C-alpha positions in Angstrom: -5.2 -9.0 -25.2 -2.6 -9.3 -22.3 -3.8 -12.0 -19.8 -3.9 -11.0 -16.2 -5.9 -13.9 -14.6 -4.5 -16.1 -11.9 -4.6 -19.0 -14.4 -2.0 -17.2 -16.6 0.1 -16.1 -13.6 3.7 -17.4 -13.5 6.0 -17.8 -10.5 5.3 -17.5 -6.8 2.0 -17.5 -5.2 2.1 -15.6 -2.0 -0.9 -14.2 -0.1 -0.4 -11.0 1.8 -3.5 -10.2 3.8 -3.5 -6.5 5.2 -4.2 -7.5 8.8 -1.7 -10.2 9.3 1.1 -9.6 11.8 4.6 -9.9 10.2 6.6 -12.7 11.9 10.2 -11.8 11.5 11.3 -15.0 13.2 9.9 -17.0 10.2 12.1 -15.1 7.6 13.5 -17.2 4.9 17.3 -17.5 5.0 19.1 -19.9 2.6 21.9 -22.0 4.0 25.4 -21.9 2.9 25.9 -22.4 -1.0 22.0 -22.7 -1.3 20.6 -22.1 -4.7 18.5 -19.0 -4.9 15.8 -18.9 -7.6 13.9 -15.8 -8.6 10.8 -16.9 -6.9 12.7 -17.5 -3.7 14.2 -14.1 -3.9 10.9 -12.5 -4.2 9.4 -14.5 -1.3 12.4 -13.5 0.9 12.0 -9.9 0.1 8.2 -9.9 0.9 8.9 -11.5 4.3 12.1 -9.7 5.2 12.0 -6.1 3.8 11.8 -3.6 6.8 10.0 -1.0 4.6 7.3 -3.5 3.7 6.7 -4.4 7.3 6.2 -0.7 8.0 3.9 -0.2 5.0 1.7 -3.2 6.1 0.8 -1.3 9.3 -0.8 1.6 7.4 -4.1 -0.1 6.5 -4.3 -1.3 10.3 -3.8 2.3 11.4 -6.4 3.6 9.0 -8.8 0.9 10.2 -8.8 2.4 13.7 -10.2 5.6 12.3 -13.0 3.7 10.6 -13.7 2.0 14.0 -13.7 5.4 15.7 -16.3 6.8 13.2 -18.5 3.7 13.5 -18.4 4.2 17.3 -20.4 7.4 16.9 -23.6 5.3 16.4 -22.9 3.0 19.4 -25.3 3.2 22.3 -24.2 5.0 25.4 -25.1 4.0 29.0 -25.3 7.0 31.4 -26.0 7.4 35.1 -26.3 10.3 37.4 -26.7 10.7 41.2 -27.5 13.9 43.0 -27.9 14.8 46.7 -29.2 18.1 47.9 -29.8 19.4 51.6 -31.3 22.7 52.5 -31.7 24.2 56.0 -33.1 27.7 56.8 -34.3 29.6 59.9 -37.2 32.1 59.8 -37.7 34.8 62.4 -41.1 36.0 63.4 -40.4 39.3 65.3 -44.0 40.0 66.3 -44.2 36.9 68.4 -40.5 36.5 69.1 -40.4 33.0 67.6 -37.9 31.3 65.3 -38.8 28.4 62.9 -36.2 26.1 61.4 -36.9 24.5 58.1 -35.0 21.5 56.7 -35.3 19.5 53.5 -33.4 16.7 51.7 -33.6 15.6 48.1 -31.9 12.5 46.5 -32.1 12.1 42.8 -30.7 9.2 40.7 -31.2 8.5 37.0 -29.8 5.9 34.6 -30.5 5.2 31.0 -29.4 4.4 27.5 -28.8 7.0 24.7 -28.1 6.3 21.0 -27.7 8.4 17.9 -28.9 6.8 14.6 -27.7 7.4 11.0 -31.2 8.7 10.2 -30.5 11.8 12.4 -32.5 10.5 15.3 -31.4 10.7 18.9 -33.2 8.2 21.2 -32.9 8.3 25.1 -34.5 5.8 27.4 -34.2 6.7 31.1 -35.4 5.5 34.6 -35.4 8.2 37.4 -36.0 8.0 41.1 -36.4 11.0 43.4 -36.6 10.9 47.3 -37.8 14.1 49.1 -38.0 14.7 52.9 -38.6 17.8 54.8 -39.4 19.0 58.3 -43.0 19.8 57.1 -43.6 16.6 55.1 -42.7 13.0 55.5 -40.5 10.9 53.1 -41.9 10.7 49.6 -40.5 8.7 46.6 -41.2 9.5 42.9 -40.3 7.1 40.1 -40.4 8.0 36.4 -39.7 6.0 33.3 -39.5 8.0 30.1 -38.4 8.1 26.4 -37.2 11.1 24.5 -36.8 11.4 20.7 -35.2 14.1 18.8 -35.4 14.0 15.0 -33.4 16.3 12.7 -35.6 17.5 9.9 -33.1 19.6 7.8 -29.5 19.7 8.8 -28.4 16.3 9.8 -31.7 14.8 8.7 -30.3 12.6 5.8 -28.6 9.3 6.1 -26.1 10.2 3.4 -24.8 13.2 5.2 -24.6 11.5 8.6 -22.5 8.5 7.2 -20.0 10.7 5.3 -17.3 10.5 8.0 -17.7 6.7 8.2 -17.6 6.2 4.5 -14.6 8.5 4.1 -12.8 6.5 6.8 -13.5 3.3 4.9 -12.2 4.9 1.7 -9.0 5.9 3.5 -8.5 2.3 4.4 -8.8 1.2 0.9 -6.5 4.0 -0.3 -3.8 2.8 2.1 -4.2 -0.7 0.7 -3.5 0.8 -2.8 -0.4 2.5 -1.3 0.7 -0.9 0.0 0.1 -2.6 -3.3 2.2 0.1 -5.1 5.0 -0.5 -2.6 4.9 -4.2 -3.1 4.9 -3.9 -6.9 8.0 -1.5 -6.7 9.7 -4.0 -4.2 9.1 -6.9 -6.5 10.4 -5.0 -9.5 13.5 -4.0 -7.7 14.1 -7.5 -6.5 13.8 -8.9 -10.0 16.0 -6.2 -11.5 18.7 -6.9 -8.8 18.5 -10.6 -9.4 19.0 -10.2 -13.2 21.9 -7.9 -12.6 23.6 -10.5 -10.4 22.8 -13.2 -13.0 24.3 -11.0 -15.7 27.4 -10.4 -13.6 27.8 -14.1 -13.0 27.4 -14.9 -16.7 29.9 -12.2 -17.6 32.5 -13.9 -15.3 31.9 -17.2 -17.0 32.5 -15.5 -20.4 35.6 -13.8 -19.3 37.0 -16.9 -17.8 36.4 -18.8 -21.0 37.9 -15.8 -23.0 40.9 -15.8 -20.7 41.5 -19.6 -21.3 41.3 -19.0 -25.1 43.7 -16.1 -24.9 46.2 -18.0 -22.8 46.0 -21.0 -25.2 46.6 -18.6 -28.1 49.6 -17.2 -26.2 51.1 -20.7 -25.7 50.5 -21.5 -29.3 52.1 -18.2 -30.4 55.2 -18.9 -28.3 55.5 -22.3 -29.6 55.5 -21.0 -33.2 58.1 -18.4 -32.3 60.4 -21.0 -30.8 59.9 -23.0 -34.0 60.9 -19.9 -36.0 57.5 -19.9 -37.8 56.4 -16.4 -36.3 58.4 -13.3 -35.3 58.9 -12.5 -31.7 56.7 -9.3 -31.9 53.6 -11.3 -32.1 54.0 -12.5 -28.5 53.4 -8.9 -27.3 49.9 -8.8 -28.9 48.9 -12.2 -27.4 50.1 -11.2 -24.0 48.3 -7.9 -24.2 45.1 -9.7 -25.1 45.4 -12.2 -22.2 46.1 -9.1 -19.9 42.9 -7.5 -21.1 40.9 -10.7 -20.4 42.3 -10.7 -16.8 41.4 -7.0 -16.4 37.8 -7.7 -17.6 37.6 -10.7 -15.2 38.5 -8.5 -12.3 35.9 -5.9 -13.1 33.2 -8.7 -13.7 33.9 -10.2 -10.2 33.7 -6.7 -8.7 30.3 -6.2 -10.5 29.0 -9.5 -9.2 29.9 -8.6 -5.6 28.1 -5.2 -5.9 25.1 -7.0 -7.4 25.1 -9.5 -4.7 25.2 -6.9 -2.0 22.2 -5.0 -3.6 20.3 -8.2 -3.8 21.1 -9.1 -0.2 19.9 -5.7 1.0 16.6 -6.4 -0.6 16.0 -10.0 0.5 17.9 -10.5 3.7 16.5 -9.7 7.2 19.8 -9.0 8.9 22.8 -7.0 7.6 25.2 -9.6 9.1 24.0 -12.1 6.5 25.1 -10.0 3.5 28.5 -11.6 3.4 27.0 -14.9 2.4 26.7 -15.1 -1.3 23.9 -16.5 -3.4 24.2 -19.4 -5.8 21.8 -18.0 -8.4 19.9 -20.2 -10.8 19.1 -18.5 -14.2 16.1 -19.8 -16.0 16.7 -20.8 -19.5 16.3 -18.1 -22.2 12.8 -17.9 -23.7 12.4 -19.4 -27.1 10.6 -16.2 -28.3 10.8 -12.6 -27.0 7.1 -11.6 -27.3 5.5 -8.3 -26.4 1.8 -7.6 -26.4 0.6 -4.3 -28.2 1.3 -1.2 -26.2 -2.5 -0.5 -26.2 -3.1 -3.6 -24.0 -0.5 -2.4 -21.5 -2.0 1.1 -21.4 -5.5 -0.3 -20.9 -4.2 -2.4 -18.0 -2.4 0.6 -16.5 -5.4 2.8 -16.6 -7.4 0.0 -14.8 -4.9 -1.4 -12.3 -2.2 1.1 -11.5 -2.4 1.7 -7.6 -1.7 5.5 -7.9 -4.6 6.0 -10.4 -7.0 3.9 -8.2 -5.9 5.8 -5.0 -6.6 9.1 -6.8 -10.0 7.9 -7.8 -10.7 7.1 -4.2 -9.8 10.7 -3.4 -12.3 11.9 -5.9 -15.0 9.7 -4.2 -13.9 11.1 -0.8 -14.3 14.6 -2.3 -17.8 13.8 -3.5 -18.7 12.7 0.1 -17.2 16.0 1.4 -19.5 17.9 -0.8 -22.5 16.0 0.5 -21.3 16.8 4.1 -20.8 20.6 3.4 -24.0 20.9 1.5 -25.7 19.5 4.6 -24.1 22.3 6.6 -25.7 24.9 4.4 -29.2 23.9 5.7 -30.7 25.5 8.8 -31.2 23.4 11.9 -34.8 22.3 12.4 -35.3 19.5 15.0 -38.5 17.9 16.2 -38.4 16.6 19.8 -40.9 14.5 21.8 -40.6 13.4 25.4 -43.0 10.9 27.0 -42.9 9.7 30.6 -44.8 7.9 33.3 -44.5 8.7 37.0 -45.5 7.0 40.2 -45.6 8.2 43.9 -45.2 6.3 47.1 -43.4 6.0 50.3 -40.7 3.6 49.0 -38.9 3.3 45.8 -40.3 -0.1 44.7 -43.8 1.2 45.5 -43.4 4.3 43.5 -42.8 2.2 40.4 -46.2 0.7 40.9 -47.7 4.1 41.8 -49.3 3.0 45.0 -50.1 6.5 46.1 -50.8 8.0 42.7 -49.4 8.1 39.2 -49.4 10.3 36.2 -47.7 11.0 32.8 -46.0 13.8 31.0 -45.8 14.6 27.3 -43.7 17.3 25.8 -43.2 18.0 22.0 -42.0 20.8 19.9 -39.7 22.2 17.3 -36.3 23.8 17.6 -34.9 26.1 14.9 -31.5 27.5 14.5 -29.9 29.5 11.5 -26.5 31.2 11.6 -26.8 34.7 10.1 -24.7 34.9 6.9 -23.6 31.3 6.9 -20.2 32.3 5.8 -18.4 29.3 7.3 -20.7 26.8 5.7 -20.5 28.6 2.4 -16.7 28.6 2.5 -16.6 24.9 3.4 -19.0 23.9 0.5 -16.8 26.0 -1.9 -13.7 24.5 -0.7 -15.1 20.9 -1.1 -16.1 21.6 -4.7 -12.8 23.2 -5.6 -11.0 20.3 -4.0 -13.0 17.8 -6.0 -12.1 19.7 -9.3 -8.5 19.8 -8.3 -8.4 16.1 -7.6 -10.1 15.4 -11.0 -7.5 17.6 -12.8 -4.7 15.6 -10.9 -6.2 12.4 -12.0 -6.2 13.5 -15.7 -2.6 14.5 -15.3 -1.6 11.2 -13.7 -3.3 9.2 -16.4 -1.4 11.2 -19.1 1.9 10.5 -17.2 1.0 6.9 -16.8 0.5 6.5 -20.6 3.8 8.3 -21.2 5.6 5.9 -18.8 4.0 2.8 -20.2 4.9 3.8 -23.8 8.4 4.7 -22.8 8.9 1.3 -21.1 7.3 -0.5 -23.9 9.6 1.1 -26.5 12.5 0.1 -24.3 11.4 -3.5 -24.0 10.8 -3.6 -27.8 14.2 -2.1 -28.5 15.8 -4.8 -26.3 13.7 -7.5 -28.0 14.8 -6.4 -31.5 18.4 -6.1 -30.2 18.4 -9.7 -28.9 17.8 -11.0 -32.5 20.3 -8.7 -34.0 23.0 -9.6 -31.6 22.4 -13.2 -31.8 23.2 -13.0 -35.5 26.2 -10.8 -34.7 27.5 -13.5 -32.2 27.2 -16.2 -34.9 29.1 -14.0 -37.5 31.8 -13.2 -35.0 32.3 -16.9 -34.2 32.7 -17.6 -37.8 35.1 -14.8 -38.3 37.2 -16.0 -35.4 37.3 -19.5 -36.9 38.5 -18.1 -40.2 41.2 -16.0 -38.5 42.4 -19.0 -36.5 42.6 -21.2 -39.7 44.6 -18.3 -41.4 46.9 -18.2 -38.4 47.6 -21.9 -38.4 48.4 -22.0 -42.2 50.6 -19.0 -41.8 48.6 -16.4 -43.8 47.2 -14.7 -40.7 48.6 -12.9 -37.6 48.2 -13.4 -33.9 47.0 -9.8 -33.7 44.1 -10.5 -36.1 43.1 -13.6 -34.1 43.2 -11.6 -30.9 41.0 -8.8 -32.5 38.5 -11.5 -33.6 38.5 -12.9 -30.1 37.9 -9.5 -28.7 35.1 -8.9 -31.0 33.5 -12.2 -30.2 33.8 -11.5 -26.5 32.2 -8.1 -26.8 29.4 -9.5 -28.9 28.6 -12.3 -26.3 28.7 -9.8 -23.4 26.5 -7.5 -25.3 24.0 -10.4 -26.1 23.9 -11.4 -22.5 23.3 -7.8 -21.4 20.5 -7.1 -23.9 18.9 -10.4 -22.9 18.8 -9.4 -19.3 17.7 -5.9 -20.2 14.7 -7.4 -22.0 13.7 -9.4 -18.8 14.1 -6.2 -16.7 12.3 -4.0 -19.2 9.4 -6.5 -19.3 9.2 -6.5 -15.5 9.2 -2.7 -15.4 6.5 -2.6 -18.1 4.2 -4.8 -16.0 5.0 -2.7 -13.0 4.1 0.4 -14.8 0.9 -1.3 -16.0 -0.1 -2.3 -12.5 -0.2 -5.9 -13.5 3.1 -7.2 -12.1 1.6 -8.9 -9.0 -1.2 -10.4 -11.1 1.3 -12.0 -13.5 3.5 -13.2 -10.7 0.5 -14.7 -8.9 1.0 -12.6 -5.8 -2.2 -11.7 -3.9 -2.1 -8.4 -2.0 -4.7 -5.8 -0.9 -5.8 -3.3 -3.4 -6.2 -5.5 -6.4 -9.8 -4.4 -7.3 -10.0 -1.4 -9.6 -11.9 1.7 -8.7 -14.3 3.3 -11.1 -15.3 7.0 -11.0 -18.5 8.2 -12.7 
């Protein structure tokens, strides 16, 4: 079974908490002629990549929606002040007398209101009223009360009242899976670019060595021509072979510059630093090129791939949406109860004690509401069910595509692994063939053209061996990325590493 635990991880260990701020001023930048290992390249990319800095903000943004939904159940403090004045004049025509009537009323109320996940709304309030008129002296009334409203049908279940909050939490987790997928793709791109640059640098070394051999062969051929041991026509073949080596060396240097630019784009923070070249360190070739069975990679992919886990979260979100819309199908039936105690006096403080009298009030009842037809609620419930089925079908399709991608990458890695062994044998045989042709040339039974052809075949075999070795490394990285286990194997911690299970 393919190991994915931290104990089996290789390479860099880099924690990436979702809520940390990205400090661009601490970006890693190697000095002139500094060696750059594969682990350093990955670390630089994780700190400097502009796209990653943008992606890391997504969980923080989604977290604000979760906090907003949680605030629905926070207590609310309210206060109200009201002042009313009335003045009227009454005419008594029988006795030719007018009477003026004046009244004032001040009302103030403060309290605390909170909605609970149980569908309960509680209100605690304290109210003071002052009345005065031309017919009555100043009077204060104080009242303390509590009101309770409990939903019995629609909105009466905790599951339906917490749907929006739980959906917001799922959205945060989904954004973490998106971030993990981005990080995996970034790490895979950096490793691929690094190995392309290593391959280009090794090609240059091979071409330089081949050019030295070709020039040495040209000098030897010219010496034999001057000695009369070889015809002058053999110099043309030797010169042509040296020219081909120079041509290949030019192309290899251009390929290295392009690979260095691509690597710099991925790991450097500033474009101005792209001119500085890396001194890459290539790890030694592995003693064995081993691949686990394809079934192990498929099992990992179905468990850890971020896109599959994100889709499973969407299914869970759809299940919550069904709970919410099913709640909307119910009629509204609320029970309400209000209880208060009042006191009367000629001052506010005395009214709280009820110096001139007190009393209480109690109100209770039921409130019923039912939309005729319920077409909107029925449509919302049907849409939620269909969306859930659509997401499940999408998950099934994504799983099939994931298996196909994993199998394709495994076959490519297996092909590269087999080619490594085959081309190692080819290089050994081409070396022996070149040795034979050189011996024949020295004893006079061979030609410079045959030696040049053997040198060319050996060069192509060595280049092909280096290329297929690098391609195996890249295919192995891509296979781990397609399996969702690349960060686990590289020892990189990031959000979204816990798999999601859907019943």
